[in-house]
N, C-alpha and C positions, 0 to 999 in steps of 0.2 A: 680652696684654702681660705680665700677671703670670707666665704659664707660660713665656714667653720669658726673662724675667729670672731665674726659677728655674733654667732650663736653662743659661743663661750662668754663673750662680753655681756650679752643679755642675761645669760644664766647667772653670772656673778652679780649683776645689778639687781636681779630679782631676789637673790639670796640676801643681799644687804638690806633691801627694802623690807623683806619678810621678817628678818631679825629685828629691825627697828620697830615694825608694827607690833610684833609680839611683846617686846619690852614695854612699848607705850601702853598697850592694852592692859598689861599686868599692873603697871603703875596706876592707871585709872581705876582698876578694880580695888586696889588697896586704898586709894584715896576716897572712893565712894562707899566703902564698907559694904560691898555687895557680896553675895555668897560666892564661894570658890567655884572655879570651872570644874567640869567633870574630870576625873583622873584619866590619864592617857599613858600609853607605853612610850618608851624612848623612841624618838624619831630621828630622821636624817635631814640635813639641809636640802632644800628644794623639793624633794620628793615626799617629805614627811613620813608617812607610814605606808606608802605604796609597796615598799619592799616586803611588808608582812602579808600581803595578799596571797592567798592560796585558794585553789578551787577545790570544792565549791565554796563560795564566799560566805554563805550563811553559816557554815560550820566553823570557818575561821573566826568569824565575828563572835560566835557563841563561845569558843575557847578563850578569846581575848576578854570577853565579858566575865568569864569565871575568874580570870586572873586580876581584873581591874575594877572590882566593885560590883559587878553583876547587873544592877538595875540600869545604870547609865555610865557610859565611858566615852571619852573623846578620841578623835583621830584627826590628823591633818593629811588630806589627800592633795598633794601639791601645796598650793596656797589656800585651799578651801578647808574650812573647819567643818567637822562632822560630829554630830552627837548620835551615838548608837544606843537605842533603847531595847532592853532584853527582858523586861519584866512586865507583867500585866498591869500592876498599879501605875507604873511610869507611863506605859502606853496609853492608858485611860486618861492620865493627867494631860499628856500631849494632845491627844485627839479628842478629848472631851472638854476638860476645863479650859484648855488653851487652844481650842479648835480653830478659832479665827487667827490666832498668832501663827499657827502652823498650816494655814490653808494655802499658802503659796507653794510653788514648785521651783526647784533650783534650775537656773538657766544654763544647763550643760551644753557644751559645744555640739555634741552629737544631736541633742534635741533641736538646736537651731536648724540643723541640716535636715534631719529626718522628719521633724514635726512642723515643718513650714513656719519657722521662726516662733516656735513654742505656741502654736495655735490649736493643738489638739486638746481634748478634754483632760488627758493625763499629764500634759506639760504646761498648760496655761495657768497663770497665777490667778488667785482669787480677785474678782472685780467684775465690772459690767460685761466684758467679753465672755469670761468664764460662765457667768450666770446665764447668758443667752445661749451658749453652746449646750450647757447642761439642760436648760429648759427645753430646747428643741429635741435633745436626745431622750429625755425622760417622757415628754408628752407625746412625741411622734413616733418613737422607735421602741422604747423600753417600758411603756405603761402596761398594766395588766391586760387591758383591752387589745393592745397591739401584739403583745406576746401570744395571746390566744388566737389572734388573727393569723399569725404565722405558724400556729401549732401543727396544721396539717403537713407543712413542709418537714417539720422535725419528725413527725410520725413516719412519713414516707422514707426519710433518710434512715431511720432506725430499723425498719422492717423489710426493706426491699431485698429482692434476690435470694431470700432464704439463706443468707449467710451473715454471720456477725460482721459489722462494719469495722474495718481498720479505723481507729480513731481519727487519724489525719486524712485517710482516704475518704471517709464519709463526709468530712467537713470540707474537702477540697475537690470533690468529683462532680461530674456533670450529671444530667438527668438519667442517662442510661447506665450509670454506675461506673463508667470508665473514667480513669484519670486522664483528662485531656492534657494537651501540651500547655494550655494556659493555666489549668488547675495545678499541674506539676510545678510550673514556674512560680505560681503564687505561693505554693507551699514552701518552696525553697526561699522565696523572698521573705516570708514570715520567719523562717528559721534563722536567716542571716540577720534580720532586724533584731530579733531577740538576743542574738549573740553580740550585736554591736551596741545595744541599748542598755541604759540603766547604770546602777552603781558599780556593776562588775566590769565596766569598760575603763581600763586604766588610762586610755588615751584622753578621756575627758579631763583628767586631773594633771596632765603633764604641763609644764610651763609653756607659755605661748610660743616661745622660741622653738621648742621641740615640736609643737604641733605645726608650726609654720614650715619646718623642713619635712614634716609628715613622716615621723619615725614610724616604721612598720607599715606604711601605706594605708593606714586606717582612714585618713581623710579622703583619699581617692575612692576607697570602697564606699564610704558614706555618700559621697556626691553621686556616684554611679547608681547606687541604690535609690537615692531620692529621684533621680531623673527617670529611671525605669518605673518606679511606683507611680509617679505623676502621669506618665503616658498611659499606664494601665488603668488607673482610676478615672482619668479624664475620658478615656475611651469608653468606659462603662457608662459614665454620665451622659456623654454625647449619644450613645446608642439608645439609652433609655429615653432621653429627651426626644429623639427622632421618632421612637415608637409612640410616645404620648401624643406628639403632634399629628401623627398619622391617624391615631384613634379619634382625635378631635377634629379631623378634617382640616388641619393647618390653622385652626382658629386659636391663637395663643391666648386670647382674652377669655375663652370659654373655660370654666372650671375643669380641672382634670378629673378624669374618672377615678374611682376608688382603685388604688394600686396595691399589689401584693408583693412588692419588693421594697427594700429599704430605700434604695435610690429613688424609686418612683414616689414614695411617700415624701421624701425630702424635696423633690422637684415640684410636687404639688404645693408644698409650703412656700417654695420659692416663687411660684406663680402668684400666690396671694400676697406675699411680702418679700420682694426681691432683696431688700436691704438686710432682712433678718436671716436670710439663708442663701448667700451667694455660693458659687461653685467651690470657692476656697473652703467654706465651712463644710460643705458636703464631702469634699475630699478628706477633711480632717476627721469628720465623724466616721467615714468609711474606714480610715486607717485605724481609729480607736476600736471600732466594732470588729472588723475583720481580723486584725492582728491580735488584739487582746483576747477576743473570744475564741479564735481558732486554736492557738497553742495551749491556752489554759484549760479549755474543755478537753482537748485530746489528751493532755498530760494527766488530768484528773481521772479520766476513764482508764488510762493505761495503768496508773498507780493503783486504782481500785481493783482492777482485775488481777494485778500482781499480788496484792494483799489477799484477795479471795483464794487464789490458787495456792498460796502458802498457808491458808487457813480454811481447809475444805469444810470443816464443821460450820463455819460462818456462811460459806457458800450454800450448803444444804439448808440451813435455817432461812436464809434469804429467799431461796427458791420456794420453800414451803409457804412463807409469808406472802410472796407474790402470787402463788397459786390460789391462796385462800382469799386475799384481799389486797388492795393497793397499800403497800407498806409505807412506813415513814423513811425519810432519807438518812437513816442512821449511818449506813455504810458510807454514803457520800460525805457526811459531815466528819466522820472519823478519818476518812482518807484525806480530807482537806486539813484536818488537824495535824496529821502526821506528815503530809507532803503538800503544804500550801502552794498553790500555783505561782504565787509571787512571794517567795520567802522573806523578802525585805520590803514588801509592799512597793508602791511607787514613791520615790523620795519626796519628802516635804522640805520646806525651807522656812525658817523663822523670819517673820516680817517685822518683829520687834523684840527687844530684850525681854526675857522671862526667866522664871525659875522652875526647874523640873527636878523632882526628887531631892531637893535641897541644893541643886547645882545651878550656877548661872549660865544661861544659854544666850549668847549674843545674837543680835540681829544679823541675818545672812548665813547663819549656821545651817547646814544641810542636816536633815533628820532622817535616819534610817531606823525603821521599826522591824526588829528581827522576829517576825511571827514564828519562824521555825523554832527559835529558842524559847519563846513564850509558850508555844503549844507543847513543848517537851520539858517544861520546868517541873522537876520532881517535888517542889514545894507547893505546886498548884494542882498537879494531876496525879492520880493514882496509877501506878504502872505506866509512866508516860510514854515509853517506847513500844508498848504492846498495842496490838490492834484489837480494840474492844468497842464495837459499834454500840453495845448496850448502854454505854455511858451517855448516849444522846437520846435514849428512849423517852417518850412522853414529853418531848420538847425541852428536856433538861440537858445540861452539859456539866454535871457534877458541880453545879453552882459556879463554874469558872468561865473565863472569857476566852472564847474562840473567835478570832478575827481574820479569817482567810480573805474576806472582802474589804478589810479596813473598817473604819468607823468614823463617825462625825460627818460633817457636810461634804467631805471629799470621798466618802465611801463609794465603792464601785456601784454605779446605778444599774448594772446589768446582772445583779445577783439572781433575780428571779428567772431571767432568761437562761443564764448559765446553769442553774440548778435544774431547770426543765430539760435542757438539751442533754445534760449528763444523765439525768434520771431516766429519760426515755431510752437512750442508747444502752446504758448499763442494765436497766430492767429487762430489755429485750435480750441482751446477751446472757443474762442469768436464767431467765425464764425459758427461753426457747432452745437452749443448747446445753449439752453435757461437756464439761471441760476437764482436761487433765494436763499436768505439767509435762514438759519434755524431759523425760528421765526422772530419776529419784531425787535429784538435788532441788533445793528450794529455788524459787525465782530470784535472780540477782536484783537486789534493791538499791544498788549504788546510784547516787544522785548525780546528774549532770550539772552544768553551770550555765549561767545566762540570766537574763531578766526574769524568766520563768524557771521552773524546776523540772526539766525533762528527765527521763531515765537515761542513765549512762549507757545501759545495754537494753535495746528495744525488747519488748515482751514477745516471746514466742510460746505458743501453747497448742495442744491438740483439741479439736472440738468436733462434735457431731450433733445434728438436730435431734431433739427429743421426739420419740415416735408418736407420743400423744398430741404433739403440736404440729405435725407435718402438714396438716390441712391448712394451717395458718401461714406456713412458710412457702408453700408451693401452689 
């Protein structure tokens, strides 16, 4: 009872402080003759607009955008102000003209727990630490040379065993193709992380008093997940370090041999410059690479195959092109347009006051870019809900902006790696197998929810190897 009274008192105090802050900011805007804030729907005390959240969140935000101005509208998630961008010009203004202003990331409570005090590349704000993390990632892991260096691993994953890989199975299985206990646990860990991360997690925006009493038990789940991930990743680092020391005869001063694993590459950098690449940074890069790359690539492959099964004429055309020559990634780009792996991108935060689409955005406002709405804007795209890969032929995109990987200085640095992984897996599945839907009904295209955009109903289909390519498969 005492704890409940304390919580109620704190909630009342927060409500009064928030009301005073809103009135004070409105007075300051009128006095300073600055542009008006973005329009926003009617909210509630304390929770703001959290009561409007419905799954999937990107569709809810698209509907709200249609009602409240389209390009930019505002929300209050608890005490945090949010600007939602749903048009290509406004997104380009945010991530182009005001790139530096929106280079920071919001310090969400779940990010403090899961991202080691906001130290991963996707949660760290712009500054010296972020530049060092990105430099190590781009030069040592994601450069064109390094992507090519790992290419044989991707080819083996795409073609082994004469059977099309299950997207998540191929990304989380061991060398003999079996899903080991560790791989299965890792896959479950990634799925739980995506469900608990990002703007779709209401827990991040609850008043501190409610997070303190841990409504829903989300806090306990986050801390358990952090502890298990840390044990898993540190175990991988220790095992790789031990193998490297054995290869070098225990001589830690001797330069490490050329490594063919991501952790091996990072440990080689650590030996040359321990301060630039400590274990904490290696864990952070592993989290960013493994979790972001696993779910997004698997989701894209699954969405692409679902679209192709519902459009068999496009499947036949794609196979003919692959048989004749190495085709262009039109199918992948059209899939990313219709079903972007991160429909709201990774949230940004304004580090200074600025103006977007004629509206005043205050410092500390969280920015959500609804790529799902932008990619389906009927004023921008012809037949926006139709699957038409030809719109990306010859490197064009109908002259419009498709931003599945974001843009600006915070654009996803793993774009080339992701396109290669998805291209190899999808190309193998199209070229080497005949596919049919299960039954006459179209594949269910309902979207799931989370930081990424999984399918609500997992894809199921019939397949058989093409007779002309049996010699390649077995």
